[in-house]
N, CA, C and O atoms as CSV, one atom per row, in Angstrom:
chain,resi,resn,atom,element,x,y,z
A,1,MET,N,N,-38.199,38.137,-27.423
A,1,MET,CA,C,-38.058,37.618,-26.360
A,1,MET,C,C,-37.796,36.449,-25.236
A,1,MET,O,O,-37.875,36.132,-24.048
A,2,GLU,N,N,-37.475,36.117,-26.378
A,2,GLU,CA,C,-37.024,34.482,-26.150
A,2,GLU,C,C,-35.703,34.320,-25.020
A,2,GLU,O,O,-35.649,33.740,-23.936
A,3,ILE,N,N,-34.790,35.020,-25.709
A,3,ILE,CA,C,-33.422,35.671,-24.765
A,3,ILE,C,C,-34.016,35.409,-23.323
A,3,ILE,O,O,-34.044,34.412,-22.602
A,4,LEU,N,N,-34.475,36.691,-23.191
A,4,LEU,CA,C,-35.033,36.519,-21.651
A,4,LEU,C,C,-36.101,35.260,-21.002
A,4,LEU,O,O,-36.828,35.149,-20.016
A,5,SER,N,N,-35.774,34.539,-22.006
A,5,SER,CA,C,-37.183,33.068,-20.637
A,5,SER,C,C,-36.321,32.377,-20.339
A,5,SER,O,O,-36.580,31.177,-20.429
A,6,PHE,N,N,-34.820,32.786,-19.820
A,6,PHE,CA,C,-34.250,32.035,-18.432
A,6,PHE,C,C,-34.743,32.963,-17.155
A,6,PHE,O,O,-34.567,32.773,-15.951
A,7,LEU,N,N,-35.319,33.875,-17.742
A,7,LEU,CA,C,-35.548,34.511,-16.311
A,7,LEU,C,C,-37.234,34.097,-15.384
A,7,LEU,O,O,-37.684,34.314,-14.259
A,8,LYS,N,N,-37.853,33.214,-16.997
A,8,LYS,CA,C,-39.236,32.860,-16.364
A,8,LYS,C,C,-38.907,31.569,-14.867
A,8,LYS,O,O,-37.694,31.389,-14.762
A,9,PRO,N,N,-39.650,30.825,-13.921
A,9,PRO,CA,C,-39.788,30.101,-13.185
A,9,PRO,C,C,-40.194,29.279,-13.874
A,9,PRO,O,O,-41.333,29.345,-14.337
A,10,LYS,N,N,-39.268,28.164,-14.156
A,10,LYS,CA,C,-39.417,26.717,-14.247
A,10,LYS,C,C,-40.680,25.796,-14.067
A,10,LYS,O,O,-40.829,25.194,-13.004
A,11,LYS,N,N,-41.461,25.696,-14.944
A,11,LYS,CA,C,-42.112,24.855,-14.288
A,11,LYS,C,C,-41.925,22.859,-13.987
A,11,LYS,O,O,-41.640,21.899,-14.703
A,12,LYS,N,N,-42.281,23.066,-12.524
A,12,LYS,CA,C,-41.427,21.996,-11.919
A,12,LYS,C,C,-42.023,20.902,-12.859
A,12,LYS,O,O,-43.042,21.089,-13.525
A,13,LYS,N,N,-41.266,19.689,-12.857
A,13,LYS,CA,C,-41.745,18.366,-13.616
A,13,LYS,C,C,-42.519,17.773,-12.596
A,13,LYS,O,O,-42.239,18.051,-11.430
A,14,ARG,N,N,-43.730,16.765,-12.923
A,14,ARG,CA,C,-44.656,16.453,-12.149
A,14,ARG,C,C,-44.521,14.861,-12.179
A,14,ARG,O,O,-44.651,14.121,-13.154
A,15,PHE,N,N,-44.142,14.433,-10.482
A,15,PHE,CA,C,-43.928,13.149,-10.196
A,15,PHE,C,C,-44.612,12.032,-10.683
A,15,PHE,O,O,-44.119,10.910,-10.567
A,16,VAL,N,N,-45.777,12.233,-11.256
A,16,VAL,CA,C,-46.405,11.104,-12.415
A,16,VAL,C,C,-47.092,11.810,-13.252
A,16,VAL,O,O,-48.081,12.535,-13.142
A,17,SER,N,N,-46.321,11.446,-14.233
A,17,SER,CA,C,-47.006,11.874,-15.500
A,17,SER,C,C,-47.682,10.928,-15.938
A,17,SER,O,O,-47.499,9.783,-15.523
A,18,GLU,N,N,-48.905,11.329,-17.179
A,18,GLU,CA,C,-50.545,10.857,-17.754
A,18,GLU,C,C,-49.837,9.374,-17.741
A,18,GLU,O,O,-50.562,8.586,-17.134
A,19,ASN,N,N,-48.944,8.919,-18.105
A,19,ASN,CA,C,-48.628,8.292,-18.706
A,19,ASN,C,C,-48.063,6.894,-17.611
A,19,ASN,O,O,-48.148,5.714,-17.953
A,20,ASP,N,N,-47.743,7.163,-16.856
A,20,ASP,CA,C,-47.592,6.573,-15.330
A,20,ASP,C,C,-48.559,6.419,-14.851
A,20,ASP,O,O,-48.745,5.286,-14.406
A,21,PHE,N,N,-49.446,7.233,-14.718
A,21,PHE,CA,C,-50.633,7.137,-14.039
A,21,PHE,C,C,-51.514,6.373,-14.705
A,21,PHE,O,O,-52.275,5.637,-14.076
A,22,ILE,N,N,-51.536,6.434,-15.956
A,22,ILE,CA,C,-52.559,4.900,-16.633
A,22,ILE,C,C,-52.091,3.727,-16.430
A,22,ILE,O,O,-52.638,2.826,-15.793
A,23,THR,N,N,-50.757,3.692,-17.124
A,23,THR,CA,C,-50.159,2.308,-16.781
A,23,THR,C,C,-50.526,2.152,-15.259
A,23,THR,O,O,-51.478,1.379,-15.149
A,24,ASN,N,N,-50.112,2.600,-14.131
A,24,ASN,CA,C,-50.220,2.299,-12.627
A,24,ASN,C,C,-52.081,1.564,-12.628
A,24,ASN,O,O,-52.567,0.435,-12.566
A,25,GLN,N,N,-52.419,2.468,-12.698
A,25,GLN,CA,C,-54.072,2.081,-12.927
A,25,GLN,C,C,-54.854,0.795,-13.548
A,25,GLN,O,O,-55.962,0.306,-13.326
A,26,ASP,N,N,-53.961,0.521,-14.282
A,26,ASP,CA,C,-54.418,-0.787,-15.260
A,26,ASP,C,C,-53.605,-1.675,-14.741
A,26,ASP,O,O,-53.790,-2.858,-15.027
A,27,LYS,N,N,-52.540,-1.303,-13.877
A,27,LYS,CA,C,-52.077,-2.555,-13.373
A,27,LYS,C,C,-52.571,-3.074,-12.155
A,27,LYS,O,O,-52.595,-4.282,-11.916
A,28,GLN,N,N,-53.072,-1.959,-11.165
A,28,GLN,CA,C,-53.628,-2.311,-10.297
A,28,GLN,C,C,-54.982,-2.523,-10.266
A,28,GLN,O,O,-55.095,-3.270,-9.294
A,29,PHE,N,N,-56.107,-2.340,-10.717
A,29,PHE,CA,C,-56.736,-2.940,-11.741
A,29,PHE,C,C,-57.058,-4.616,-12.105
A,29,PHE,O,O,-58.064,-5.247,-11.780
A,30,ARG,N,N,-55.891,-5.101,-12.866
A,30,ARG,CA,C,-55.110,-6.201,-13.230
A,30,ARG,C,C,-54.942,-7.495,-11.744
A,30,ARG,O,O,-54.981,-8.726,-11.742
A,31,LEU,N,N,-54.754,-6.479,-10.634
A,31,LEU,CA,C,-54.168,-6.773,-9.370
A,31,LEU,C,C,-55.191,-7.191,-8.380
A,31,LEU,O,O,-55.171,-8.084,-7.533
A,32,SER,N,N,-55.974,-6.428,-8.664
A,32,SER,CA,C,-57.581,-6.064,-7.631
A,32,SER,C,C,-58.085,-8.031,-7.880
A,32,SER,O,O,-58.038,-8.851,-6.963
A,33,ILE,N,N,-58.589,-8.398,-9.552
A,33,ILE,CA,C,-58.573,-9.418,-9.794
A,33,ILE,C,C,-58.285,-10.495,-9.649
A,33,ILE,O,O,-59.051,-11.415,-9.362
A,34,GLU,N,N,-56.469,-10.583,-9.925
A,34,GLU,CA,C,-55.847,-11.647,-9.307
A,34,GLU,C,C,-56.166,-11.624,-7.572
A,34,GLU,O,O,-56.192,-12.734,-7.040
A,35,SER,N,N,-56.391,-10.494,-6.746
A,35,SER,CA,C,-56.769,-10.798,-5.228
A,35,SER,C,C,-57.915,-11.103,-5.006
A,35,SER,O,O,-58.067,-11.861,-4.048
A,36,LEU,N,N,-58.778,-10.799,-5.532
A,36,LEU,CA,C,-59.978,-11.656,-5.598
A,36,LEU,C,C,-59.906,-13.117,-5.659
A,36,LEU,O,O,-60.219,-13.874,-4.740
A,37,VAL,N,N,-59.402,-13.505,-6.989
A,37,VAL,CA,C,-59.719,-14.858,-6.923
A,37,VAL,C,C,-58.846,-15.588,-5.549
A,37,VAL,O,O,-59.208,-16.642,-5.025
A,38,GLY,N,N,-58.036,-15.047,-5.256
A,38,GLY,CA,C,-56.669,-15.644,-4.241
A,38,GLY,C,C,-58.342,-15.677,-2.968
A,38,GLY,O,O,-58.828,-16.734,-2.568
A,39,LEU,N,N,-58.848,-14.383,-2.621
A,39,LEU,CA,C,-59.442,-14.351,-1.728
A,39,LEU,C,C,-60.848,-15.435,-1.698
A,39,LEU,O,O,-61.492,-16.103,-0.888
A,40,ARG,N,N,-60.828,-15.160,-2.905
A,40,ARG,CA,C,-61.870,-16.629,-3.197
A,40,ARG,C,C,-61.777,-17.775,-2.907
A,40,ARG,O,O,-62.753,-18.493,-2.689
A,41,ASP,N,N,-60.387,-18.207,-2.844
A,41,ASP,CA,C,-59.891,-19.801,-2.954
A,41,ASP,C,C,-59.365,-19.582,-1.511
A,41,ASP,O,O,-58.514,-20.442,-1.284
A,42,ALA,N,N,-59.548,-18.747,-0.435
A,42,ALA,CA,C,-59.331,-18.850,0.984
A,42,ALA,C,C,-60.628,-18.980,1.523
A,42,ALA,O,O,-60.574,-19.702,2.518
A,43,GLY,N,N,-61.847,-18.558,1.268
A,43,GLY,CA,C,-63.336,-19.229,1.710
A,43,GLY,C,C,-63.724,-17.571,1.893
A,43,GLY,O,O,-64.826,-17.568,2.441
A,44,VAL,N,N,-63.439,-16.668,1.746
A,44,VAL,CA,C,-63.379,-15.143,1.632
A,44,VAL,C,C,-64.504,-14.626,0.436
A,44,VAL,O,O,-64.082,-14.868,-0.694
A,45,GLU,N,N,-65.946,-13.915,0.465
A,45,GLU,CA,C,-67.042,-14.131,0.314
A,45,GLU,C,C,-67.171,-12.360,-0.065
A,45,GLU,O,O,-66.698,-11.458,0.626
A,46,GLU,N,N,-68.020,-12.186,-1.479
A,46,GLU,CA,C,-68.129,-10.940,-1.435
A,46,GLU,C,C,-69.130,-10.419,-0.336
A,46,GLU,O,O,-69.227,-9.192,-0.331
A,47,GLU,N,N,-69.630,-10.852,0.274
A,47,GLU,CA,C,-70.012,-9.931,1.343
A,47,GLU,C,C,-69.357,-9.748,2.691
A,47,GLU,O,O,-69.669,-9.021,3.635
A,48,ASP,N,N,-68.259,-10.696,2.511
A,48,ASP,CA,C,-67.092,-10.615,3.447
A,48,ASP,C,C,-66.361,-9.180,3.513
A,48,ASP,O,O,-65.821,-8.807,2.471
A,49,GLU,N,N,-66.292,-8.289,4.716
A,49,GLU,CA,C,-65.491,-6.737,4.740
A,49,GLU,C,C,-64.533,-7.410,5.067
A,49,GLU,O,O,-64.507,-8.514,5.612
A,50,LEU,N,N,-63.237,-6.362,4.543
A,50,LEU,CA,C,-62.134,-6.278,5.232
A,50,LEU,C,C,-61.404,-5.240,5.162
A,50,LEU,O,O,-61.921,-4.469,4.354
A,51,LYS,N,N,-60.260,-4.728,5.687
A,51,LYS,CA,C,-59.616,-3.788,5.469
A,51,LYS,C,C,-58.345,-3.768,4.571
A,51,LYS,O,O,-57.800,-4.830,4.269
A,52,ILE,N,N,-57.879,-2.592,4.151
A,52,ILE,CA,C,-57.231,-2.583,3.452
A,52,ILE,C,C,-55.747,-2.184,3.781
A,52,ILE,O,O,-55.845,-1.742,4.925
A,53,ASP,N,N,-54.630,-2.108,3.470
A,53,ASP,CA,C,-53.415,-1.323,3.865
A,53,ASP,C,C,-52.756,-0.923,1.967
A,53,ASP,O,O,-52.529,-1.645,0.997
A,54,TYR,N,N,-52.686,0.154,2.145
A,54,TYR,CA,C,-51.984,0.739,0.988
A,54,TYR,C,C,-51.092,2.212,1.289
A,54,TYR,O,O,-50.962,2.838,2.341
A,55,PHE,N,N,-50.581,2.461,0.003
A,55,PHE,CA,C,-48.742,2.673,0.026
A,55,PHE,C,C,-48.935,3.451,-0.632
A,55,PHE,O,O,-49.987,3.159,-1.201
A,56,PHE,N,N,-48.277,5.128,-1.270
A,56,PHE,CA,C,-48.264,6.140,-2.384
A,56,PHE,C,C,-46.716,6.373,-1.675
A,56,PHE,O,O,-46.199,6.048,-0.605
A,57,TYR,N,N,-46.190,7.278,-3.145
A,57,TYR,CA,C,-45.263,7.722,-2.894
A,57,TYR,C,C,-45.254,9.083,-3.616
A,57,TYR,O,O,-45.962,9.329,-4.592
A,58,THR,N,N,-44.289,10.041,-2.985
A,58,THR,CA,C,-44.147,11.325,-3.843
A,58,THR,C,C,-42.665,11.720,-3.755
A,58,THR,O,O,-41.786,10.862,-3.821
A,59,ASP,N,N,-42.392,13.042,-3.604
A,59,ASP,CA,C,-41.378,13.674,-4.083
A,59,ASP,C,C,-40.906,14.542,-2.955
A,59,ASP,O,O,-39.759,14.610,-2.513
A,60,THR,N,N,-42.036,15.234,-2.536
A,60,THR,CA,C,-41.838,16.451,-1.431
A,60,THR,C,C,-42.966,16.220,-0.274
A,60,THR,O,O,-44.024,15.593,-0.304
A,61,LEU,N,N,-42.381,16.909,0.670
A,61,LEU,CA,C,-43.465,16.803,2.116
A,61,LEU,C,C,-44.739,17.819,1.900
A,61,LEU,O,O,-45.772,17.434,2.449
A,62,GLU,N,N,-44.810,18.931,1.253
A,62,GLU,CA,C,-45.973,19.290,0.874
A,62,GLU,C,C,-46.956,18.477,0.206
A,62,GLU,O,O,-48.080,18.446,0.707
A,63,LYS,N,N,-46.719,17.793,-0.870
A,63,LYS,CA,C,-47.180,16.817,-1.146
A,63,LYS,C,C,-47.709,15.476,-0.915
A,63,LYS,O,O,-48.625,14.787,-1.363
A,64,SER,N,N,-46.288,15.312,0.420
A,64,SER,CA,C,-47.187,14.405,1.264
A,64,SER,C,C,-48.280,14.492,2.195
A,64,SER,O,O,-49.063,13.572,2.432
A,65,GLU,N,N,-48.296,15.432,2.618
A,65,GLU,CA,C,-48.537,16.338,3.802
A,65,GLU,C,C,-50.407,16.941,3.039
A,65,GLU,O,O,-51.466,17.183,3.619
A,66,LYS,N,N,-50.124,16.967,1.967
A,66,LYS,CA,C,-51.727,17.441,0.917
A,66,LYS,C,C,-52.697,15.708,1.006
A,66,LYS,O,O,-53.776,15.670,1.597
A,67,LEU,N,N,-52.186,14.615,0.438
A,67,LEU,CA,C,-52.608,13.554,0.221
A,67,LEU,C,C,-52.989,13.184,2.017
A,67,LEU,O,O,-54.096,13.234,2.553
A,68,GLU,N,N,-51.906,12.887,2.528
A,68,GLU,CA,C,-52.562,12.570,3.894
A,68,GLU,C,C,-53.777,13.457,4.460
A,68,GLU,O,O,-54.616,12.810,5.087
A,69,GLY,N,N,-53.998,14.809,4.340
A,69,GLY,CA,C,-55.467,15.011,4.878
A,69,GLY,C,C,-56.707,15.273,3.934
A,69,GLY,O,O,-57.787,15.789,4.220
A,70,GLU,N,N,-56.111,14.619,2.358
A,70,GLU,CA,C,-57.436,14.267,2.117
A,70,GLU,C,C,-58.060,12.589,2.510
A,70,GLU,O,O,-59.193,12.328,2.915
A,71,ILE,N,N,-57.178,11.826,2.304
A,71,ILE,CA,C,-57.232,10.693,2.908
A,71,ILE,C,C,-57.833,10.345,4.109
A,71,ILE,O,O,-58.787,9.568,4.149
A,72,GLN,N,N,-57.153,11.069,5.479
A,72,GLN,CA,C,-57.597,11.434,6.440
A,72,GLN,C,C,-59.379,12.044,6.425
A,72,GLN,O,O,-60.089,11.972,7.428
A,73,LYS,N,N,-59.760,12.507,5.352
A,73,LYS,CA,C,-61.268,12.881,5.574
A,73,LYS,C,C,-62.052,11.530,5.010
A,73,LYS,O,O,-63.222,11.375,5.360
A,74,LEU,N,N,-61.562,10.766,4.331
A,74,LEU,CA,C,-61.973,9.217,4.196
A,74,LEU,C,C,-62.274,8.349,5.306
A,74,LEU,O,O,-62.304,7.118,5.279
A,75,GLY,N,N,-62.466,9.016,6.162
A,75,GLY,CA,C,-61.858,7.978,7.483
A,75,GLY,C,C,-60.809,6.830,7.804
A,75,GLY,O,O,-60.902,5.843,8.533
A,76,TYR,N,N,-60.275,7.077,7.390
A,76,TYR,CA,C,-59.141,5.641,7.204
A,76,TYR,C,C,-57.931,6.299,7.990
A,76,TYR,O,O,-58.058,7.496,8.250
A,77,ILE,N,N,-56.803,5.675,8.388
A,77,ILE,CA,C,-56.206,5.273,9.224
A,77,ILE,C,C,-54.935,6.076,8.276
A,77,ILE,O,O,-54.861,5.438,7.225
A,78,VAL,N,N,-53.865,7.287,8.260
A,78,VAL,CA,C,-53.108,7.715,7.293
A,78,VAL,C,C,-51.743,8.257,8.226
A,78,VAL,O,O,-51.718,8.797,9.332
A,79,ASN,N,N,-50.758,7.917,7.398
A,79,ASN,CA,C,-49.500,8.922,8.101
A,79,ASN,C,C,-48.227,8.936,6.702
A,79,ASN,O,O,-48.175,8.148,5.758
A,80,HIS,N,N,-47.345,10.059,6.986
A,80,HIS,CA,C,-46.468,9.840,6.062
A,80,HIS,C,C,-45.439,10.024,6.478
A,80,HIS,O,O,-45.407,10.146,7.703
A,81,GLY,N,N,-44.138,10.138,5.747
A,81,GLY,CA,C,-42.607,10.053,6.839
A,81,GLY,C,C,-41.453,10.114,5.171
A,81,GLY,O,O,-41.801,10.083,3.990
A,82,SER,N,N,-40.623,10.169,5.541
A,82,SER,CA,C,-39.624,9.733,4.409
A,82,SER,C,C,-39.547,7.993,4.342
A,82,SER,O,O,-39.450,7.151,5.234
A,83,ALA,N,N,-39.601,7.933,3.477
A,83,ALA,CA,C,-39.271,6.532,2.248
A,83,ALA,C,C,-37.785,5.852,3.039
A,83,ALA,O,O,-36.820,6.582,3.267
A,84,SER,N,N,-37.788,4.995,3.246
A,84,SER,CA,C,-36.784,4.033,3.808
A,84,SER,C,C,-35.743,3.563,2.990
A,84,SER,O,O,-34.539,3.663,3.227
A,85,HIS,N,N,-36.277,3.043,2.013
A,85,HIS,CA,C,-35.363,2.951,0.527
A,85,HIS,C,C,-35.136,3.947,-0.233
A,85,HIS,O,O,-34.653,3.704,-1.338
A,86,ASP,N,N,-35.414,5.308,0.136
A,86,ASP,CA,C,-35.283,6.144,-0.467
A,86,ASP,C,C,-35.209,7.891,-0.007
A,86,ASP,O,O,-35.904,8.736,-0.572
A,87,LYS,N,N,-34.340,8.176,0.992
A,87,LYS,CA,C,-34.674,9.281,1.741
A,87,LYS,C,C,-35.242,10.574,0.871
A,87,LYS,O,O,-35.486,11.671,1.371
A,88,SER,N,N,-35.380,10.284,-0.320
A,88,SER,CA,C,-35.628,11.836,-1.316
A,88,SER,C,C,-37.084,11.555,-1.690
A,88,SER,O,O,-37.723,12.349,-2.381
A,89,LEU,N,N,-37.695,10.202,-1.136
A,89,LEU,CA,C,-38.819,10.006,-1.491
A,89,LEU,C,C,-39.967,10.443,-0.236
A,89,LEU,O,O,-39.382,10.820,0.779
A,90,PHE,N,N,-41.294,10.457,-0.140
A,90,PHE,CA,C,-42.092,10.294,0.872
A,90,PHE,C,C,-43.261,9.175,0.883
A,90,PHE,O,O,-43.864,9.042,-0.182
A,91,VAL,N,N,-43.589,8.481,1.802
A,91,VAL,CA,C,-44.466,7.751,1.800
A,91,VAL,C,C,-45.684,8.109,2.536
A,91,VAL,O,O,-45.522,8.835,3.517
A,92,ILE,N,N,-47.091,7.666,2.188
A,92,ILE,CA,C,-48.067,7.837,2.473
A,92,ILE,C,C,-48.715,6.603,2.579
A,92,ILE,O,O,-49.115,6.203,1.485
A,93,SER,N,N,-49.032,5.628,3.819
A,93,SER,CA,C,-49.438,4.903,3.818
A,93,SER,C,C,-50.608,4.512,5.055
A,93,SER,O,O,-50.559,5.256,6.034
A,94,GLY,N,N,-51.543,3.521,5.085
A,94,GLY,CA,C,-52.181,3.538,6.051
A,94,GLY,C,C,-53.212,2.194,6.280
A,94,GLY,O,O,-52.901,1.018,6.088
A,95,ARG,N,N,-54.134,2.557,6.607
A,95,ARG,CA,C,-55.460,1.178,5.955
A,95,ARG,C,C,-56.699,1.944,6.120
A,95,ARG,O,O,-56.837,2.816,6.978
A,96,THR,N,N,-57.709,1.552,5.169
A,96,THR,CA,C,-58.810,1.620,5.175
A,96,THR,C,C,-59.789,1.553,6.307
A,96,THR,O,O,-59.427,1.242,7.441
A,97,THR,N,N,-60.834,1.799,6.050
A,97,THR,CA,C,-62.436,1.517,6.982
A,97,THR,C,C,-62.696,-0.187,5.935
A,97,THR,O,O,-62.260,-0.396,4.803
A,98,GLU,N,N,-63.496,-1.118,6.775
A,98,GLU,CA,C,-63.498,-2.102,5.951
A,98,GLU,C,C,-64.554,-2.110,5.280
A,98,GLU,O,O,-65.668,-1.607,5.424
A,99,MET,N,N,-64.018,-2.811,4.448
A,99,MET,CA,C,-64.917,-2.530,2.685
A,99,MET,C,C,-65.428,-4.272,2.252
A,99,MET,O,O,-64.801,-5.208,2.749
A,100,LYS,N,N,-66.378,-4.478,1.480
A,100,LYS,CA,C,-67.159,-5.280,1.144
A,100,LYS,C,C,-65.985,-5.651,-0.071
A,100,LYS,O,O,-65.614,-4.736,-0.807
A,101,MET,N,N,-65.347,-7.220,-0.264
A,101,MET,CA,C,-64.306,-7.702,-1.235
A,101,MET,C,C,-65.368,-7.982,-1.957
A,101,MET,O,O,-65.825,-9.088,-1.671
A,102,MET,N,N,-66.343,-7.035,-3.347
A,102,MET,CA,C,-66.596,-7.312,-4.113
A,102,MET,C,C,-65.955,-6.737,-5.613
A,102,MET,O,O,-65.173,-5.789,-5.540
A,103,HIS,N,N,-66.190,-7.144,-6.579
A,103,HIS,CA,C,-64.870,-6.918,-7.684
A,103,HIS,C,C,-65.510,-5.201,-8.086
A,103,HIS,O,O,-64.719,-4.380,-8.551
A,104,GLU,N,N,-67.132,-4.787,-7.817
A,104,GLU,CA,C,-66.879,-3.627,-8.031
A,104,GLU,C,C,-67.029,-2.194,-7.381
A,104,GLU,O,O,-67.261,-1.007,-7.607
A,105,THR,N,N,-66.639,-3.436,-6.109
A,105,THR,CA,C,-66.420,-2.170,-4.445
A,105,THR,C,C,-64.912,-1.968,-4.379
A,105,THR,O,O,-64.447,-0.866,-4.085
A,106,LEU,N,N,-63.733,-3.582,-4.796
A,106,LEU,CA,C,-62.592,-2.841,-4.878
A,106,LEU,C,C,-61.800,-2.166,-6.252
A,106,LEU,O,O,-60.666,-1.688,-6.198
A,107,LYS,N,N,-62.442,-2.216,-7.194
A,107,LYS,CA,C,-62.631,-1.708,-8.644
A,107,LYS,C,C,-62.531,-0.032,-8.214
A,107,LYS,O,O,-61.559,0.721,-8.238
A,108,GLU,N,N,-63.417,0.120,-7.966
A,108,GLU,CA,C,-63.804,1.346,-7.793
A,108,GLU,C,C,-63.047,2.493,-6.718
A,108,GLU,O,O,-63.021,3.722,-6.654
A,109,TRP,N,N,-62.428,1.309,-5.886
A,109,TRP,CA,C,-61.650,1.944,-4.437
A,109,TRP,C,C,-60.471,2.125,-5.062
A,109,TRP,O,O,-59.729,3.028,-4.676
A,110,ILE,N,N,-60.171,1.435,-5.946
A,110,ILE,CA,C,-58.719,1.326,-6.864
A,110,ILE,C,C,-58.560,2.698,-7.750
A,110,ILE,O,O,-57.521,3.358,-7.726
A,111,GLY,N,N,-59.831,3.093,-8.619
A,111,GLY,CA,C,-59.698,4.023,-9.209
A,111,GLY,C,C,-59.928,4.967,-9.021
A,111,GLY,O,O,-59.769,5.778,-9.933
A,112,ALA,N,N,-60.642,5.597,-7.209
A,112,ALA,CA,C,-60.614,6.458,-6.212
A,112,ALA,C,C,-59.038,7.306,-6.314
A,112,ALA,O,O,-58.648,8.434,-6.614
A,113,MET,N,N,-58.294,5.681,-5.758
A,113,MET,CA,C,-56.779,6.072,-4.688
A,113,MET,C,C,-56.043,6.362,-6.528
A,113,MET,O,O,-55.509,7.382,-6.962
A,114,CYS,N,N,-56.235,5.387,-7.051
A,114,CYS,CA,C,-55.046,6.567,-8.404
A,114,CYS,C,C,-55.443,7.848,-8.859
A,114,CYS,O,O,-54.641,8.542,-9.484
A,115,ASP,N,N,-56.767,8.297,-8.578
A,115,ASP,CA,C,-57.055,9.341,-9.255
A,115,ASP,C,C,-56.872,10.600,-7.773
A,115,ASP,O,O,-56.514,11.778,-7.808
A,116,LEU,N,N,-57.108,10.110,-7.104
A,116,LEU,CA,C,-56.396,11.213,-5.355
A,116,LEU,C,C,-55.316,11.204,-5.474
A,116,LEU,O,O,-54.846,12.313,-5.219
A,117,GLY,N,N,-54.257,10.148,-5.880
A,117,GLY,CA,C,-52.423,9.992,-5.864
A,117,GLY,C,C,-52.285,10.652,-7.330
A,117,GLY,O,O,-51.087,10.831,-7.549
A,118,TYR,N,N,-53.184,11.131,-8.546
A,118,TYR,CA,C,-52.864,11.928,-9.277
A,118,TYR,C,C,-52.814,13.036,-8.942
A,118,TYR,O,O,-51.785,13.711,-8.962
A,119,LYS,N,N,-54.306,13.555,-8.443
A,119,LYS,CA,C,-55.035,15.091,-7.996
A,119,LYS,C,C,-53.381,15.449,-6.995
A,119,LYS,O,O,-53.032,16.620,-7.151
A,120,TYR,N,N,-52.753,14.906,-6.386
A,120,TYR,CA,C,-51.659,15.752,-5.587
A,120,TYR,C,C,-50.477,14.843,-6.035
A,120,TYR,O,O,-49.803,14.305,-5.156
A,121,ASP,N,N,-50.191,14.643,-7.314
A,121,ASP,CA,C,-48.684,14.276,-7.347
A,121,ASP,C,C,-47.985,13.271,-6.838
A,121,ASP,O,O,-46.764,13.329,-6.694
A,122,CYS,N,N,-48.890,11.997,-6.438
A,122,CYS,CA,C,-48.631,11.146,-5.677
A,122,CYS,C,C,-48.749,9.694,-6.338
A,122,CYS,O,O,-49.722,9.391,-7.029
A,123,SER,N,N,-47.640,8.775,-6.065
A,123,SER,CA,C,-48.163,7.144,-7.211
A,123,SER,C,C,-48.608,6.647,-6.109
A,123,SER,O,O,-48.094,6.755,-4.995
A,124,PHE,N,N,-49.747,5.995,-6.455
A,124,PHE,CA,C,-50.344,5.028,-5.572
A,124,PHE,C,C,-50.117,3.662,-5.824
A,124,PHE,O,O,-50.825,2.885,-6.465
A,125,ASP,N,N,-48.745,3.397,-5.083
A,125,ASP,CA,C,-47.877,2.346,-5.550
A,125,ASP,C,C,-48.095,0.910,-5.149
A,125,ASP,O,O,-47.484,-0.018,-5.679
A,126,SER,N,N,-49.293,0.713,-3.868
A,126,SER,CA,C,-49.882,-0.882,-3.907
A,126,SER,C,C,-50.083,-0.900,-2.945
A,126,SER,O,O,-49.746,0.001,-2.177
A,127,TRP,N,N,-50.838,-2.139,-2.544
A,127,TRP,CA,C,-51.986,-2.611,-1.632
A,127,TRP,C,C,-52.039,-3.894,-1.172
A,127,TRP,O,O,-51.847,-4.830,-1.949
A,128,ARG,N,N,-52.252,-4.051,-0.118
A,128,ARG,CA,C,-52.703,-5.363,0.691
A,128,ARG,C,C,-54.218,-5.386,1.375
A,128,ARG,O,O,-54.881,-4.495,1.905
A,129,ILE,N,N,-54.481,-6.839,1.123
A,129,ILE,CA,C,-55.662,-7.113,1.922
A,129,ILE,C,C,-54.883,-6.602,3.476
A,129,ILE,O,O,-53.682,-6.333,3.516
A,130,ALA,N,N,-55.513,-6.552,4.325
A,130,ALA,CA,C,-54.845,-6.495,6.178
A,130,ALA,C,C,-54.858,-7.685,6.717
A,130,ALA,O,O,-55.836,-8.273,7.179
A,131,PRO,N,N,-53.589,-8.102,6.651
A,131,PRO,CA,C,-53.811,-9.256,7.525
A,131,PRO,C,C,-54.919,-9.307,8.731
A,131,PRO,O,O,-55.495,-8.257,9.016
A,132,GLY,N,N,-55.161,-10.248,9.288
A,132,GLY,CA,C,-56.283,-10.694,9.698
A,132,GLY,C,C,-57.508,-9.410,10.257
A,132,GLY,O,O,-58.069,-9.294,11.346
A,133,SER,N,N,-57.591,-8.675,9.152
A,133,SER,CA,C,-58.931,-7.785,9.251
A,133,SER,C,C,-60.229,-8.503,9.291
A,133,SER,O,O,-61.276,-7.872,9.142
A,134,LYS,N,N,-60.222,-9.779,9.483
A,134,LYS,CA,C,-61.504,-10.273,9.254
A,134,LYS,C,C,-61.910,-10.897,10.590
A,134,LYS,O,O,-63.013,-11.429,10.714
């Protein structure tokens, strides 16, 4: 019956592979350490609470809308739209509520964002401490 295999619906390739997910999560964890060192140098302490701007990318409107809905449940500002640099991609971005700038807190948040992105086949692309959020 392999002859008729072309009639089966093709399984759509994921936007974010498992390897990409693992590599990106490791990169984001490293960036958190660098960011915290920079914050400490700027006088921001562990107990200080700041907001974070975040960005995800994906390849379908449906995925971006699903991720947006999940992020809204966290109480974060969130929106989605076409990526300006590539109209075939969608960006999901926004700002978190305030959180303590502790290593454990930031690492937990990054892990949760990476997992959430992967669950909805979106790449947790980048994040930064929101300017003037202190």
